[in-house]
PQR file of N, CA, C, O and H, with PARSE charges and radii, in Angstrom:
ATOM      1  N   MET A   1      20.889  60.330  75.028 -0.4000 1.5000
ATOM      2  CA  MET A   1      20.346  60.295  73.817 -0.0000 2.0000
ATOM      3  C   MET A   1      19.289  59.348  74.341  0.5500 1.7000
ATOM      4  O   MET A   1      19.174  58.569  75.286 -0.5500 1.4000
ATOM      5  N   THR A   2      18.293  59.917  72.914 -0.4000 1.5000
ATOM      6  CA  THR A   2      17.098  59.075  72.871 -0.0000 2.0000
ATOM      7  C   THR A   2      17.474  58.072  71.822  0.5500 1.7000
ATOM      8  O   THR A   2      18.573  58.105  71.268 -0.5500 1.4000
ATOM      9  H   THR A   2      18.387  60.550  72.146  0.4000 1.0000
ATOM     10  N   GLU A   3      16.281  56.918  71.477 -0.4000 1.5000
ATOM     11  CA  GLU A   3      17.068  55.881  70.969 -0.0000 2.0000
ATOM     12  C   GLU A   3      16.906  56.533  69.420  0.5500 1.7000
ATOM     13  O   GLU A   3      17.642  55.947  68.626 -0.5500 1.4000
ATOM     14  H   GLU A   3      15.389  56.892  71.927  0.4000 1.0000
ATOM     15  N   GLN A   4      16.196  57.492  68.884 -0.4000 1.5000
ATOM     16  CA  GLN A   4      16.557  57.595  67.534 -0.0000 2.0000
ATOM     17  C   GLN A   4      17.703  58.347  67.543  0.5500 1.7000
ATOM     18  O   GLN A   4      18.166  58.228  66.409 -0.5500 1.4000
ATOM     19  H   GLN A   4      15.599  57.968  69.529  0.4000 1.0000
ATOM     20  N   THR A   5      18.469  59.107  68.242 -0.4000 1.5000
ATOM     21  CA  THR A   5      19.634  59.524  68.529 -0.0000 2.0000
ATOM     22  C   THR A   5      20.941  58.599  67.813  0.5500 1.7000
ATOM     23  O   THR A   5      21.685  58.527  66.835 -0.5500 1.4000
ATOM     24  H   THR A   5      18.093  59.204  69.164  0.4000 1.0000
ATOM     25  N   ASN A   6      20.500  57.829  69.414 -0.4000 1.5000
ATOM     26  CA  ASN A   6      21.277  56.533  68.699 -0.0000 2.0000
ATOM     27  C   ASN A   6      21.054  56.589  67.539  0.5500 1.7000
ATOM     28  O   ASN A   6      21.841  57.256  66.867 -0.5500 1.4000
ATOM     29  H   ASN A   6      19.895  57.887  70.208  0.4000 1.0000
ATOM     30  N   LYS A   7      19.787  55.850  66.782 -0.4000 1.5000
ATOM     31  CA  LYS A   7      20.144  55.349  65.885 -0.0000 2.0000
ATOM     32  C   LYS A   7      20.793  56.277  64.509  0.5500 1.7000
ATOM     33  O   LYS A   7      21.379  55.818  63.529 -0.5500 1.4000
ATOM     34  H   LYS A   7      19.148  55.308  67.327  0.4000 1.0000
ATOM     35  N   ARG A   8      20.504  57.547  64.779 -0.4000 1.5000
ATOM     36  CA  ARG A   8      20.626  58.190  63.415 -0.0000 2.0000
ATOM     37  C   ARG A   8      22.549  58.626  63.685  0.5500 1.7000
ATOM     38  O   ARG A   8      23.086  59.234  62.759 -0.5500 1.4000
ATOM     39  H   ARG A   8      20.028  57.920  65.575  0.4000 1.0000
ATOM     40  N   LEU A   9      23.240  58.344  64.687 -0.4000 1.5000
ATOM     41  CA  LEU A   9      24.905  58.156  64.655 -0.0000 2.0000
ATOM     42  C   LEU A   9      24.961  57.174  64.573  0.5500 1.7000
ATOM     43  O   LEU A   9      26.182  57.018  64.599 -0.5500 1.4000
ATOM     44  H   LEU A   9      22.804  57.851  65.439  0.4000 1.0000
ATOM     45  N   LEU A  10      24.350  55.783  64.433 -0.4000 1.5000
ATOM     46  CA  LEU A  10      24.835  55.132  63.705 -0.0000 2.0000
ATOM     47  C   LEU A  10      25.154  54.941  62.652  0.5500 1.7000
ATOM     48  O   LEU A  10      26.230  54.568  62.184 -0.5500 1.4000
ATOM     49  H   LEU A  10      23.358  55.910  64.412  0.4000 1.0000
ATOM     50  N   GLN A  11      23.586  55.360  61.911 -0.4000 1.5000
ATOM     51  CA  GLN A  11      23.718  55.764  59.925 -0.0000 2.0000
ATOM     52  C   GLN A  11      24.411  56.321  59.462  0.5500 1.7000
ATOM     53  O   GLN A  11      24.571  56.208  58.246 -0.5500 1.4000
ATOM     54  H   GLN A  11      22.713  55.663  62.292  0.4000 1.0000
ATOM     55  N   LEU A  12      25.369  57.442  60.437 -0.4000 1.5000
ATOM     56  CA  LEU A  12      26.149  58.603  59.995 -0.0000 2.0000
ATOM     57  C   LEU A  12      27.296  57.384  59.854  0.5500 1.7000
ATOM     58  O   LEU A  12      27.768  57.022  58.777 -0.5500 1.4000
ATOM     59  H   LEU A  12      25.239  57.534  61.424  0.4000 1.0000
ATOM     60  N   TYR A  13      27.624  56.860  61.093 -0.4000 1.5000
ATOM     61  CA  TYR A  13      28.664  56.338  61.213 -0.0000 2.0000
ATOM     62  C   TYR A  13      29.261  55.464  59.450  0.5500 1.7000
ATOM     63  O   TYR A  13      30.014  55.734  58.515 -0.5500 1.4000
ATOM     64  H   TYR A  13      27.241  57.155  61.968  0.4000 1.0000
ATOM     65  N   VAL A  14      28.273  54.281  59.899 -0.4000 1.5000
ATOM     66  CA  VAL A  14      27.518  53.297  58.956 -0.0000 2.0000
ATOM     67  C   VAL A  14      28.459  54.077  57.434  0.5500 1.7000
ATOM     68  O   VAL A  14      29.595  53.983  56.971 -0.5500 1.4000
ATOM     69  H   VAL A  14      27.661  54.061  60.659  0.4000 1.0000
ATOM     70  N   LYS A  15      27.339  54.742  57.129 -0.4000 1.5000
ATOM     71  CA  LYS A  15      27.835  55.518  55.786 -0.0000 2.0000
ATOM     72  C   LYS A  15      28.908  56.420  55.935  0.5500 1.7000
ATOM     73  O   LYS A  15      29.434  56.396  54.823 -0.5500 1.4000
ATOM     74  H   LYS A  15      26.416  54.819  57.505  0.4000 1.0000
ATOM     75  N   ASN A  16      29.612  57.276  56.709 -0.4000 1.5000
ATOM     76  CA  ASN A  16      31.162  57.359  56.546 -0.0000 2.0000
ATOM     77  C   ASN A  16      32.208  56.677  55.858  0.5500 1.7000
ATOM     78  O   ASN A  16      32.988  56.896  54.931 -0.5500 1.4000
ATOM     79  H   ASN A  16      29.185  57.295  57.613  0.4000 1.0000
ATOM     80  N   ASN A  17      31.658  54.888  57.441 -0.4000 1.5000
ATOM     81  CA  ASN A  17      32.671  54.300  57.120 -0.0000 2.0000
ATOM     82  C   ASN A  17      32.673  52.776  55.632  0.5500 1.7000
ATOM     83  O   ASN A  17      33.207  51.670  55.558 -0.5500 1.4000
ATOM     84  H   ASN A  17      31.025  54.711  58.194  0.4000 1.0000
ATOM     85  N   ILE A  18      31.713  53.642  54.666 -0.4000 1.5000
ATOM     86  CA  ILE A  18      31.073  53.479  53.354 -0.0000 2.0000
ATOM     87  C   ILE A  18      31.378  53.959  52.589  0.5500 1.7000
ATOM     88  O   ILE A  18      31.541  53.427  51.490 -0.5500 1.4000
ATOM     89  H   ILE A  18      31.279  54.541  54.726  0.4000 1.0000
ATOM     90  N   LEU A  19      31.609  55.306  52.868 -0.4000 1.5000
ATOM     91  CA  LEU A  19      32.390  56.157  51.922 -0.0000 2.0000
ATOM     92  C   LEU A  19      33.595  56.164  52.108  0.5500 1.7000
ATOM     93  O   LEU A  19      34.281  56.599  51.184 -0.5500 1.4000
ATOM     94  H   LEU A  19      31.476  55.738  53.760  0.4000 1.0000
ATOM     95  N   LYS A  20      34.189  55.754  53.187 -0.4000 1.5000
ATOM     96  CA  LYS A  20      36.082  56.054  53.611 -0.0000 2.0000
ATOM     97  C   LYS A  20      36.240  54.100  53.255  0.5500 1.7000
ATOM     98  O   LYS A  20      37.345  53.673  52.924 -0.5500 1.4000
ATOM     99  H   LYS A  20      33.632  55.401  53.939  0.4000 1.0000
ATOM    100  N   ALA A  21      35.356  53.387  53.348 -0.4000 1.5000
ATOM    101  CA  ALA A  21      35.716  52.001  52.127 -0.0000 2.0000
ATOM    102  C   ALA A  21      35.780  52.338  50.386  0.5500 1.7000
ATOM    103  O   ALA A  21      36.631  52.038  49.548 -0.5500 1.4000
ATOM    104  H   ALA A  21      34.458  53.735  53.617  0.4000 1.0000
ATOM    105  N   LYS A  22      34.991  52.798  50.320 -0.4000 1.5000
ATOM    106  CA  LYS A  22      35.176  53.266  48.196 -0.0000 2.0000
ATOM    107  C   LYS A  22      36.010  53.856  48.429  0.5500 1.7000
ATOM    108  O   LYS A  22      37.072  53.233  48.415 -0.5500 1.4000
ATOM    109  H   LYS A  22      34.300  53.041  51.000  0.4000 1.0000
ATOM    110  N   GLU A  23      36.084  55.203  48.743 -0.4000 1.5000
ATOM    111  CA  GLU A  23      37.519  55.688  48.422 -0.0000 2.0000
ATOM    112  C   GLU A  23      38.572  55.399  48.654  0.5500 1.7000
ATOM    113  O   GLU A  23      39.484  56.183  48.391 -0.5500 1.4000
ATOM    114  H   GLU A  23      35.222  55.709  48.754  0.4000 1.0000
ATOM    115  N   ILE A  24      38.912  53.688  49.454 -0.4000 1.5000
ATOM    116  CA  ILE A  24      39.936  53.677  49.131 -0.0000 2.0000
ATOM    117  C   ILE A  24      39.927  52.450  48.002  0.5500 1.7000
ATOM    118  O   ILE A  24      40.863  51.946  47.383 -0.5500 1.4000
ATOM    119  H   ILE A  24      38.171  53.051  49.667  0.4000 1.0000
ATOM    120  N   ALA A  25      38.735  52.218  47.985 -0.4000 1.5000
ATOM    121  CA  ALA A  25      38.114  50.462  46.094 -0.0000 2.0000
ATOM    122  C   ALA A  25      39.235  51.792  45.314  0.5500 1.7000
ATOM    123  O   ALA A  25      40.353  51.529  44.871 -0.5500 1.4000
ATOM    124  H   ALA A  25      37.975  52.628  48.488  0.4000 1.0000
ATOM    125  N   ASP A  26      38.558  53.295  45.300 -0.4000 1.5000
ATOM    126  CA  ASP A  26      39.293  53.541  44.224 -0.0000 2.0000
ATOM    127  C   ASP A  26      40.966  53.715  44.406  0.5500 1.7000
ATOM    128  O   ASP A  26      41.552  53.999  43.361 -0.5500 1.4000
ATOM    129  H   ASP A  26      37.650  53.509  45.660  0.4000 1.0000
ATOM    130  N   VAL A  27      41.594  53.611  45.324 -0.4000 1.5000
ATOM    131  CA  VAL A  27      42.571  54.012  45.281 -0.0000 2.0000
ATOM    132  C   VAL A  27      43.217  53.009  44.882  0.5500 1.7000
ATOM    133  O   VAL A  27      44.128  53.215  44.079 -0.5500 1.4000
ATOM    134  H   VAL A  27      41.118  53.380  46.172  0.4000 1.0000
ATOM    135  N   LEU A  28      42.945  51.691  45.307 -0.4000 1.5000
ATOM    136  CA  LEU A  28      42.805  50.542  45.085 -0.0000 2.0000
ATOM    137  C   LEU A  28      43.258  50.304  43.436  0.5500 1.7000
ATOM    138  O   LEU A  28      44.278  49.934  42.853 -0.5500 1.4000
ATOM    139  H   LEU A  28      42.205  51.524  45.959  0.4000 1.0000
ATOM    140  N   ARG A  29      42.159  50.652  43.127 -0.4000 1.5000
ATOM    141  CA  ARG A  29      41.889  50.781  41.378 -0.0000 2.0000
ATOM    142  C   ARG A  29      42.129  51.205  40.432  0.5500 1.7000
ATOM    143  O   ARG A  29      42.237  50.875  39.251 -0.5500 1.4000
ATOM    144  H   ARG A  29      41.331  50.952  43.600  0.4000 1.0000
ATOM    145  N   ASP A  30      42.288  52.701  41.552 -0.4000 1.5000
ATOM    146  CA  ASP A  30      43.388  53.784  40.019 -0.0000 2.0000
ATOM    147  C   ASP A  30      44.959  52.078  39.950  0.5500 1.7000
ATOM    148  O   ASP A  30      45.502  51.992  38.849 -0.5500 1.4000
ATOM    149  H   ASP A  30      42.200  52.969  42.511  0.4000 1.0000
ATOM    150  N   GLY A  31      45.293  51.363  40.690 -0.4000 1.5000
ATOM    151  CA  GLY A  31      46.088  51.003  40.059 -0.0000 2.0000
ATOM    152  C   GLY A  31      47.435  52.221  39.994  0.5500 1.7000
ATOM    153  O   GLY A  31      48.189  52.513  39.066 -0.5500 1.4000
ATOM    154  H   GLY A  31      44.852  51.434  41.585  0.4000 1.0000
ATOM    155  N   LEU A  32      47.317  52.841  41.661 -0.4000 1.5000
ATOM    156  CA  LEU A  32      48.247  54.036  41.942 -0.0000 2.0000
ATOM    157  C   LEU A  32      49.833  53.441  41.903  0.5500 1.7000
ATOM    158  O   LEU A  32      49.781  52.332  42.435 -0.5500 1.4000
ATOM    159  H   LEU A  32      46.704  52.603  42.414  0.4000 1.0000
ATOM    160  N   THR A  33      51.233  53.739  41.482 -0.4000 1.5000
ATOM    161  CA  THR A  33      52.371  52.813  41.932 -0.0000 2.0000
ATOM    162  C   THR A  33      52.781  53.494  43.198  0.5500 1.7000
ATOM    163  O   THR A  33      52.252  54.399  43.844 -0.5500 1.4000
ATOM    164  H   THR A  33      51.276  54.640  41.050  0.4000 1.0000
ATOM    165  N   GLY A  34      54.049  52.690  43.396 -0.4000 1.5000
ATOM    166  CA  GLY A  34      55.198  52.861  44.487 -0.0000 2.0000
ATOM    167  C   GLY A  34      53.972  52.639  46.168  0.5500 1.7000
ATOM    168  O   GLY A  34      53.157  51.716  46.203 -0.5500 1.4000
ATOM    169  H   GLY A  34      54.479  51.955  42.871  0.4000 1.0000
ATOM    170  N   ARG A  35      54.043  53.132  46.743 -0.4000 1.5000
ATOM    171  CA  ARG A  35      53.093  52.508  47.940 -0.0000 2.0000
ATOM    172  C   ARG A  35      51.854  53.991  48.182  0.5500 1.7000
ATOM    173  O   ARG A  35      51.628  55.202  48.192 -0.5500 1.4000
ATOM    174  H   ARG A  35      54.705  53.882  46.714  0.4000 1.0000
ATOM    175  N   LEU A  36      51.450  52.735  48.326 -0.4000 1.5000
ATOM    176  CA  LEU A  36      49.676  52.944  48.326 -0.0000 2.0000
ATOM    177  C   LEU A  36      49.641  53.252  49.706  0.5500 1.7000
ATOM    178  O   LEU A  36      48.633  53.939  49.874 -0.5500 1.4000
ATOM    179  H   LEU A  36      51.633  51.752  48.318  0.4000 1.0000
ATOM    180  N   ASP A  37      50.183  53.104  50.683 -0.4000 1.5000
ATOM    181  CA  ASP A  37      49.929  52.840  52.381 -0.0000 2.0000
ATOM    182  C   ASP A  37      50.293  54.658  52.853  0.5500 1.7000
ATOM    183  O   ASP A  37      49.998  55.195  53.921 -0.5500 1.4000
ATOM    184  H   ASP A  37      51.001  52.546  50.546  0.4000 1.0000
ATOM    185  N   LEU A  38      51.095  55.365  51.512 -0.4000 1.5000
ATOM    186  CA  LEU A  38      51.355  56.997  51.574 -0.0000 2.0000
ATOM    187  C   LEU A  38      50.004  57.426  51.147  0.5500 1.7000
ATOM    188  O   LEU A  38      49.391  58.290  51.774 -0.5500 1.4000
ATOM    189  H   LEU A  38      51.334  54.929  50.644  0.4000 1.0000
ATOM    190  N   GLU A  39      49.554  56.879  50.159 -0.4000 1.5000
ATOM    191  CA  GLU A  39      48.440  57.357  48.962 -0.0000 2.0000
ATOM    192  C   GLU A  39      47.339  57.665  50.132  0.5500 1.7000
ATOM    193  O   GLU A  39      46.774  58.740  50.334 -0.5500 1.4000
ATOM    194  H   GLU A  39      50.052  56.177  49.650  0.4000 1.0000
ATOM    195  N   LEU A  40      47.174  56.357  50.896 -0.4000 1.5000
ATOM    196  CA  LEU A  40      46.029  56.440  51.664 -0.0000 2.0000
ATOM    197  C   LEU A  40      45.976  56.994  52.808  0.5500 1.7000
ATOM    198  O   LEU A  40      45.161  56.678  53.675 -0.5500 1.4000
ATOM    199  H   LEU A  40      47.633  55.483  50.732  0.4000 1.0000
ATOM    200  N   LEU A  41      47.030  58.071  52.948 -0.4000 1.5000
ATOM    201  CA  LEU A  41      47.673  58.284  54.765 -0.0000 2.0000
ATOM    202  C   LEU A  41      47.361  59.761  53.861  0.5500 1.7000
ATOM    203  O   LEU A  41      46.460  60.503  54.254 -0.5500 1.4000
ATOM    204  H   LEU A  41      47.692  58.328  52.244  0.4000 1.0000
ATOM    205  N   LYS A  42      47.922  60.004  53.015 -0.4000 1.5000
ATOM    206  CA  LYS A  42      47.571  61.760  52.523 -0.0000 2.0000
ATOM    207  C   LYS A  42      46.266  61.674  52.612  0.5500 1.7000
ATOM    208  O   LYS A  42      45.732  62.248  53.562 -0.5500 1.4000
ATOM    209  H   LYS A  42      48.654  59.402  52.696  0.4000 1.0000
ATOM    210  N   ARG A  43      45.526  61.018  51.750 -0.4000 1.5000
ATOM    211  CA  ARG A  43      44.043  61.512  52.170 -0.0000 2.0000
ATOM    212  C   ARG A  43      43.532  60.891  53.483  0.5500 1.7000
ATOM    213  O   ARG A  43      42.542  60.195  53.261 -0.5500 1.4000
ATOM    214  H   ARG A  43      45.959  60.552  50.979  0.4000 1.0000
ATOM    215  N   GLY A  44      43.827  60.915  54.549 -0.4000 1.5000
ATOM    216  CA  GLY A  44      43.527  60.338  55.697 -0.0000 2.0000
ATOM    217  C   GLY A  44      42.627  59.530  55.781  0.5500 1.7000
ATOM    218  O   GLY A  44      41.660  59.722  56.517 -0.5500 1.4000
ATOM    219  H   GLY A  44      44.632  61.481  54.729  0.4000 1.0000
ATOM    220  N   LEU A  45      42.803  58.241  54.882 -0.4000 1.5000
ATOM    221  CA  LEU A  45      42.189  57.350  55.005 -0.0000 2.0000
ATOM    222  C   LEU A  45      42.888  56.192  56.195  0.5500 1.7000
ATOM    223  O   LEU A  45      42.359  55.573  57.118 -0.5500 1.4000
ATOM    224  H   LEU A  45      43.588  58.085  54.284  0.4000 1.0000
ATOM    225  N   VAL A  46      43.495  56.212  55.978 -0.4000 1.5000
ATOM    226  CA  VAL A  46      44.520  55.059  57.495 -0.0000 2.0000
ATOM    227  C   VAL A  46      44.902  56.128  58.090  0.5500 1.7000
ATOM    228  O   VAL A  46      44.841  57.257  57.603 -0.5500 1.4000
ATOM    229  H   VAL A  46      43.925  56.715  55.228  0.4000 1.0000
ATOM    230  N   THR A  47      45.346  55.822  59.251 -0.4000 1.5000
ATOM    231  CA  THR A  47      46.568  56.644  60.625 -0.0000 2.0000
ATOM    232  C   THR A  47      47.959  56.189  60.740  0.5500 1.7000
ATOM    233  O   THR A  47      48.544  55.115  60.882 -0.5500 1.4000
ATOM    234  H   THR A  47      45.395  54.905  59.646  0.4000 1.0000
ATOM    235  N   GLU A  48      48.220  57.289  60.636 -0.4000 1.5000
ATOM    236  CA  GLU A  48      49.474  57.014  61.280 -0.0000 2.0000
ATOM    237  C   GLU A  48      50.030  55.195  62.122  0.5500 1.7000
ATOM    238  O   GLU A  48      50.954  54.439  61.821 -0.5500 1.4000
ATOM    239  H   GLU A  48      47.745  58.162  60.521  0.4000 1.0000
ATOM    240  N   GLU A  49      48.871  55.088  63.291 -0.4000 1.5000
ATOM    241  CA  GLU A  49      49.062  53.850  64.346 -0.0000 2.0000
ATOM    242  C   GLU A  49      48.680  52.388  63.139  0.5500 1.7000
ATOM    243  O   GLU A  49      49.296  51.327  63.238 -0.5500 1.4000
ATOM    244  H   GLU A  49      48.121  55.702  63.536  0.4000 1.0000
ATOM    245  N   ASP A  50      47.765  52.582  62.243 -0.4000 1.5000
ATOM    246  CA  ASP A  50      47.196  51.987  61.305 -0.0000 2.0000
ATOM    247  C   ASP A  50      48.546  51.052  60.932  0.5500 1.7000
ATOM    248  O   ASP A  50      49.059  50.024  61.373 -0.5500 1.4000
ATOM    249  H   ASP A  50      47.264  53.444  62.163  0.4000 1.0000
ATOM    250  N   ASN A  51      48.883  52.271  59.580 -0.4000 1.5000
ATOM    251  CA  ASN A  51      50.276  52.253  59.197 -0.0000 2.0000
ATOM    252  C   ASN A  51      51.116  51.131  59.986  0.5500 1.7000
ATOM    253  O   ASN A  51      51.200  49.932  59.719 -0.5500 1.4000
ATOM    254  H   ASN A  51      48.466  53.107  59.222  0.4000 1.0000
ATOM    255  N   ALA A  52      51.587  51.698  60.807 -0.4000 1.5000
ATOM    256  CA  ALA A  52      52.380  51.190  61.457 -0.0000 2.0000
ATOM    257  C   ALA A  52      52.714  49.800  61.828  0.5500 1.7000
ATOM    258  O   ALA A  52      53.686  49.047  61.779 -0.5500 1.4000
ATOM    259  H   ALA A  52      51.520  52.672  61.024  0.4000 1.0000
ATOM    260  N   ARG A  53      51.011  49.783  62.373 -0.4000 1.5000
ATOM    261  CA  ARG A  53      50.715  47.621  62.506 -0.0000 2.0000
ATOM    262  C   ARG A  53      51.228  46.671  62.066  0.5500 1.7000
ATOM    263  O   ARG A  53      51.812  45.672  62.485 -0.5500 1.4000
ATOM    264  H   ARG A  53      50.221  50.395  62.413  0.4000 1.0000
ATOM    265  N   VAL A  54      50.784  47.336  60.644 -0.4000 1.5000
ATOM    266  CA  VAL A  54      50.675  46.833  59.251 -0.0000 2.0000
ATOM    267  C   VAL A  54      52.744  46.449  58.722  0.5500 1.7000
ATOM    268  O   VAL A  54      53.403  45.694  58.007 -0.5500 1.4000
ATOM    269  H   VAL A  54      50.310  48.148  60.304  0.4000 1.0000
ATOM    270  N   TYR A  55      52.893  47.407  59.537 -0.4000 1.5000
ATOM    271  CA  TYR A  55      54.706  47.132  59.350 -0.0000 2.0000
ATOM    272  C   TYR A  55      55.987  46.935  60.562  0.5500 1.7000
ATOM    273  O   TYR A  55      57.190  46.968  60.819 -0.5500 1.4000
ATOM    274  H   TYR A  55      52.358  48.020  60.118  0.4000 1.0000
ATOM    275  N   SER A  56      54.560  46.700  61.045 -0.4000 1.5000
ATOM    276  CA  SER A  56      55.705  45.932  62.933 -0.0000 2.0000
ATOM    277  C   SER A  56      55.901  44.909  62.668  0.5500 1.7000
ATOM    278  O   SER A  56      56.507  44.174  63.449 -0.5500 1.4000
ATOM    279  H   SER A  56      53.582  46.673  60.837  0.4000 1.0000
TER
END
């Protein structure tokens, strides 16, 4: 891979994570009742492994 390609991939990775963080913040800000972890899982913002680590 060229340096340009690596920079572009890094930009896309960072942008994707920023968008994911914003969506998580939106879920939390909406003040959803019940289990937020289930809502985050449903939206694909966290994985089953992430969820298991929190509750283990």
